[in-house]
C-alpha positions in Angstrom: 0.0 0.0 0.0 1.5 3.3 -1.1 1.1 6.5 0.9 1.6 9.9 -0.4 4.8 11.3 1.2 3.0 14.2 2.7 0.7 11.9 4.7 3.5 9.9 6.3 3.9 10.8 10.0 7.6 11.3 9.9 7.6 13.9 7.1 7.5 16.8 9.4 10.7 15.7 11.2 12.4 15.1 7.9 11.3 18.2 6.0 10.3 20.6 8.7 6.9 21.0 7.1 3.6 19.8 8.4 1.8 17.2 6.3 -0.7 18.6 3.8 -4.3 18.4 5.1 -6.9 17.7 2.5 -10.0 20.0 2.5 -13.2 18.2 3.4 -15.2 17.0 0.3 -17.8 19.4 -0.9 -21.4 18.4 -0.2 -23.6 17.6 -3.2 -27.2 16.6 -3.7 -29.2 15.5 -6.7 -31.9 17.8 -8.0 -34.6 15.4 -7.1 -33.4 15.2 -3.5 -33.1 19.0 -3.3 -36.6 19.4 -4.7 -38.0 16.9 -2.2 -36.8 19.1 0.7 -39.7 21.5 -0.2 -38.5 24.6 1.6 -34.8 24.4 0.5 -33.1 27.8 0.1 -31.7 27.6 -3.4 -29.3 30.1 -4.9 -29.0 30.2 -8.7 -25.6 31.6 -9.5 -26.1 31.9 -13.3 -26.1 35.2 -15.2 -29.3 37.3 -15.7 -29.7 36.2 -19.3 -29.5 32.6 -18.4 -32.2 33.0 -15.7 -34.4 34.8 -18.2 -34.3 31.7 -20.4 -35.1 29.2 -17.7 -35.4 29.2 -13.9 -36.5 27.1 -11.0 -39.4 28.6 -9.2 -38.6 30.0 -5.7 -34.8 30.2 -6.3 -32.8 33.3 -5.2 -30.7 34.7 -8.0 -27.2 35.8 -7.1 -24.8 35.7 -10.1 -21.5 34.1 -9.2 -19.5 37.3 -10.0 -21.6 39.2 -7.4 -21.6 36.6 -4.7 -18.7 38.1 -2.6 -20.5 41.5 -2.6 -23.8 39.9 -1.8 -22.6 37.5 0.9 -24.9 39.4 3.4 -27.9 38.2 1.4 -27.1 34.6 2.0 -28.6 33.1 5.2 -26.3 31.6 7.7 -29.0 29.9 9.9 -29.7 27.0 7.6 -28.4 25.0 4.7 -28.1 26.8 1.4 -28.3 24.8 -1.9 -26.5 26.2 -4.9 -27.2 25.6 -8.6 -26.1 26.9 -12.0 -26.4 25.6 -15.6 -24.5 22.3 -15.3 -22.7 22.3 -11.9 -19.3 23.9 -12.4 -20.1 27.4 -11.2 -22.3 26.2 -8.4 -19.4 24.0 -7.2 -17.1 27.0 -7.1 -19.8 29.0 -5.3 -20.4 26.2 -2.8 -16.7 26.0 -2.0 -16.6 29.8 -1.6 -19.7 29.8 0.7 -18.2 27.0 2.8 -15.0 28.9 3.2 -17.1 31.8 4.5 -18.6 29.5 7.2 -21.9 28.9 5.4 -23.4 25.4 5.2 -23.7 25.1 1.4 -24.5 22.1 -0.8 -24.0 21.9 -4.6 -26.9 20.7 -6.7 -25.3 18.2 -9.1 -25.9 18.9 -12.8 -27.5 22.3 -12.3 -30.7 23.3 -14.0 -29.8 21.1 -16.9 -30.2 18.0 -14.8 -33.1 19.5 -12.8 -35.0 20.0 -16.1 -33.9 16.6 -17.4 -35.3 14.9 -14.3 -38.7 16.4 -15.0 -38.7 18.8 -12.1 -40.5 22.2 -12.3 -38.8 24.9 -14.4 -40.2 28.2 -15.7 -39.2 28.7 -19.3 -38.9 32.1 -20.9 -38.8 34.2 -17.7 -37.4 34.6 -14.3 -39.2 33.1 -11.3 
């Protein structure tokens, strides 16, 4: 069994550096499971034009680029679920929110998977 050198207990005594600690894995949830929660607080981090084309009713729109400036708009007293088009931007947003002490969960596959799973989507206008 191979161990990465940074995880070996004696590395600090040899190199003078502490072993590298891996960040905890980002939490993720399927769209169906997020929808089943019912009162889930969902943030959509897509751009305005994307939300105008299709949106999930009841989501809170905070474009990814504005998230740091709008951090005060994000609740800290319960779990926040994050979605985008396909999951990449929401993963970055989820990691950012977690780094700010917010309990955040990425919605796997974004609105694309949400729609593909037959869950409610408003087409042609923001919710």
